[in-house]
C-alpha positions as CSV (number, residue, x, y, z in Angstrom):
1,D,0.0,0.0,0.0
2,W,1.0,3.7,-0.3
3,D,2.0,4.2,3.3
4,T,4.3,1.2,3.1
5,H,5.9,2.6,0.0
6,I,6.4,6.0,1.5
7,G,8.0,4.4,4.5
8,E,10.4,2.3,2.3
9,V,11.4,5.4,0.4
10,A,12.1,7.4,3.6
11,R,14.2,4.5,5.0
12,S,16.3,4.2,1.8
13,A,16.9,8.0,1.5
14,V,20.0,9.6,3.0
15,P,19.0,11.2,6.3
16,V,19.2,14.9,6.7
17,P,21.1,16.0,9.8
18,E,18.8,16.7,12.7
19,T,20.3,20.2,13.1
20,I,19.2,21.1,9.5
21,N,15.8,19.5,10.0
22,G,15.3,21.5,13.1
23,L,16.2,24.8,11.3
24,L,14.0,24.0,8.4
25,D,11.1,23.2,10.7
26,Q,11.7,26.5,12.5
27,L,11.8,28.4,9.2
28,D,8.6,26.8,8.1
29,Q,6.8,27.9,11.3
30,E,8.2,31.4,11.2
31,I,7.4,32.0,7.6
32,E,3.9,30.7,8.1
33,K,3.4,33.1,11.0
34,V,4.8,36.0,9.0
35,G,2.6,35.1,6.1
36,K,-0.5,35.6,8.1
37,D,0.3,39.2,8.9
38,A,2.8,40.2,6.2
39,P,2.4,38.0,3.1
40,L,4.9,40.0,1.1
41,A,7.5,39.6,3.7
42,A,6.8,35.8,3.7
43,V,7.2,35.7,-0.1
44,R,10.5,37.7,0.2
45,A,11.8,35.3,2.8
46,V,10.9,32.3,0.6
47,R,12.7,33.9,-2.3
48,R,15.8,34.3,-0.1
49,L,15.6,30.6,0.7
50,E,15.4,29.8,-3.0
51,V,18.5,31.8,-3.7
52,L,20.3,30.2,-0.7
53,A,19.3,26.7,-1.8
54,A,20.6,27.3,-5.3
55,Q,23.9,28.6,-4.0
56,C,24.3,25.8,-1.5
57,A,23.2,23.0,-3.8
58,Y,25.3,23.8,-6.9
59,G,28.5,21.9,-6.0
60,P,26.9,19.0,-4.2
61,A,24.4,18.4,-7.0
62,R,27.2,18.3,-9.6
63,E,29.2,16.0,-7.4
64,V,26.3,13.6,-6.9
65,A,25.5,13.6,-10.6
66,Q,29.2,12.8,-11.4
67,D,29.8,10.2,-8.8
68,L,26.5,8.2,-8.6
69,T,24.3,6.5,-11.1
70,P,20.9,7.9,-11.6
71,E,19.5,4.9,-9.7
72,Q,21.7,5.5,-6.7
73,A,21.0,9.2,-6.6
74,A,17.3,8.6,-6.9
75,A,17.2,6.2,-4.0
76,A,19.4,8.4,-1.8
77,I,17.3,11.5,-2.5
78,G,14.0,9.7,-2.3
79,L,12.8,10.4,-5.8
80,N,12.3,8.3,-8.9
81,E,15.2,8.3,-11.4
82,E,13.7,10.9,-13.8
83,E,12.8,13.2,-11.0
84,A,16.2,12.9,-9.5
85,R,17.9,13.6,-12.8
86,R,15.8,16.8,-13.3
87,H,16.4,17.8,-9.7
88,L,20.1,17.4,-9.9
89,A,20.3,19.2,-13.3
90,R,18.3,22.1,-12.0
91,L,20.4,22.4,-8.8
92,G,23.7,21.8,-10.6
93,C,22.8,24.1,-13.5
94,F,23.5,21.5,-16.2
95,S,21.6,20.1,-19.1
96,L,19.9,16.7,-19.1
97,Y,20.7,16.4,-22.8
98,C,24.5,16.4,-22.6
């Protein structure tokens, strides 16, 4: 069933360090709070997160794409192979067609 599948995917994925999970949870809560009173501030905060994510993920995404097979990367990220390829290409700023 679906819940079993989701559990299997979560168990096979590389764990995110708890410190990062905690920070992301805190950001989620804070942005949600801000969004209720100041939606533009929340949108701006999310944009800053997008920029930060792009900057932080560039090198690691390229390294993963170079060092792992699409199947290995997909399992570690918790996506199917096609989604993992697109995700890594977007984060690593490279073409899927090369």
